[in-house]
C-alpha positions as CSV (number, residue, x, y, z in Angstrom):
1,X,27.6,-49.7,37.7
2,X,27.9,-48.4,34.2
3,X,25.5,-51.0,32.9
4,X,22.8,-49.8,35.3
5,X,23.0,-46.3,33.7
6,X,22.7,-47.8,30.2
7,X,19.6,-49.8,31.3
8,X,18.0,-46.7,32.9
9,X,18.5,-44.7,29.7
10,X,17.1,-47.5,27.7
11,X,14.0,-47.6,29.9
12,X,13.5,-43.9,29.7
13,X,13.8,-43.9,25.9
14,X,11.1,-46.7,25.5
15,X,8.2,-44.4,26.2
16,X,9.7,-41.8,23.9
17,X,10.0,-44.4,21.1
18,X,6.5,-45.6,21.8
19,X,5.2,-42.0,21.6
20,X,7.2,-41.4,18.5
21,X,5.5,-44.3,16.7
22,X,2.0,-43.3,17.8
23,X,2.1,-39.6,17.1
24,X,1.8,-38.1,13.7
25,X,2.5,-34.7,12.0
26,X,2.0,-31.5,13.9
27,X,1.2,-33.1,17.2
28,X,4.4,-35.2,17.0
29,X,6.5,-32.1,16.2
30,X,5.0,-30.2,19.3
31,X,4.9,-33.0,21.8
32,X,8.3,-34.8,21.3
33,X,10.5,-31.9,22.5
34,X,8.3,-31.7,25.6
35,X,8.6,-35.4,26.2
36,X,12.4,-35.4,25.6
37,X,12.8,-32.5,28.1
38,X,10.9,-34.4,30.7
39,X,13.0,-37.5,30.2
40,X,16.1,-35.7,31.7
41,X,18.3,-37.7,34.0
42,X,17.2,-36.4,37.4
43,X,19.4,-38.7,39.5
44,X,21.8,-35.9,40.5
45,X,21.0,-33.8,43.5
46,X,21.4,-30.6,41.5
47,X,18.7,-31.7,39.0
48,X,16.4,-32.7,41.9
49,X,16.8,-29.3,43.5
50,X,15.9,-27.6,40.3
51,X,12.5,-29.3,40.1
52,X,11.8,-29.5,43.8
53,X,8.6,-27.6,44.7
54,X,7.9,-26.0,48.0
55,X,5.3,-28.0,49.9
56,X,2.8,-25.7,51.6
57,X,2.1,-25.9,55.3
58,X,-1.4,-26.9,56.6
59,X,-1.9,-23.2,57.5
60,X,-1.1,-22.0,54.0
61,X,-3.4,-24.6,52.5
62,X,-6.2,-23.5,54.9
63,X,-5.6,-19.9,53.9
64,X,-5.7,-20.6,50.2
65,X,-8.9,-22.7,50.5
66,X,-10.6,-20.0,52.6
67,X,-9.7,-17.3,50.1
68,X,-11.3,-19.3,47.3
69,X,-14.9,-19.0,46.1
70,X,-16.3,-22.5,47.0
71,X,-18.7,-22.3,49.9
72,X,-18.6,-26.0,50.7
73,X,-14.8,-26.0,50.8
74,X,-14.7,-23.0,53.1
75,X,-17.2,-24.6,55.5
76,X,-15.3,-27.9,55.4
77,X,-12.0,-26.1,56.3
78,X,-13.7,-24.2,59.2
79,X,-15.2,-27.4,60.4
80,X,-11.8,-29.1,60.3
81,X,-10.3,-26.3,62.2
82,X,-13.1,-26.6,64.8
83,X,-12.4,-30.3,65.2
84,X,-8.6,-29.8,65.5
85,X,-9.0,-27.1,68.2
86,X,-5.5,-25.8,67.4
87,X,-4.8,-22.3,68.7
88,X,-2.5,-21.6,65.7
89,X,-5.7,-21.1,63.7
90,X,-7.4,-18.6,65.9
91,X,-6.3,-15.6,63.8
92,X,-7.3,-17.3,60.6
93,X,-10.7,-18.0,62.0
94,X,-11.1,-14.5,63.3
95,X,-11.0,-13.2,59.7
96,X,-14.3,-15.0,59.0
97,X,-16.3,-14.2,62.2
98,X,-18.1,-11.3,60.6
99,X,-18.3,-12.7,57.0
100,X,-21.2,-11.6,55.0
101,X,-22.3,-15.2,54.4
102,X,-24.1,-16.3,57.5
103,X,-23.0,-19.9,57.1
104,X,-19.3,-19.0,57.0
105,X,-19.6,-16.7,60.0
106,X,-21.5,-19.4,61.9
107,X,-18.9,-22.0,61.2
108,X,-16.1,-19.5,62.0
109,X,-17.8,-18.7,65.4
110,X,-18.1,-22.4,66.2
111,X,-14.4,-23.0,65.3
112,X,-13.4,-19.9,67.4
113,X,-15.4,-21.1,70.4
114,X,-13.9,-24.7,70.1
115,X,-10.4,-23.3,70.0
116,X,-11.1,-20.8,72.8
117,X,-12.5,-23.5,75.0
118,X,-9.6,-25.9,74.4
119,X,-7.1,-23.0,75.1
120,X,-8.9,-21.6,78.1
121,X,-11.1,-24.4,79.6
122,X,-12.4,-22.2,82.3
123,X,-14.2,-19.9,79.8
């Protein structure tokens, strides 16, 4: 098993050596410490927990996208919510029913109606 650790270290050092040969001067002095830090052994659970990032939920992603400035993305998110007809998104959609941009409010109303119909089919 020890040999495997030696081989892994060898493989990790190959890109570092390659970069060391390609880089020159100031760039080399600045980049090599960064490359060396990123070549840490992350095989232990403790190291993995340090670098583990929180994966956002679909709701969080939709919120972030709708809070942005890109009209097409906002419309795409509202359209996707409309197609999903998931009641979890009703409050999110309600925030855009009276948006100053008529396209956004129209898409929000369509999404709201689709969710409402799937939740309460008799309406």
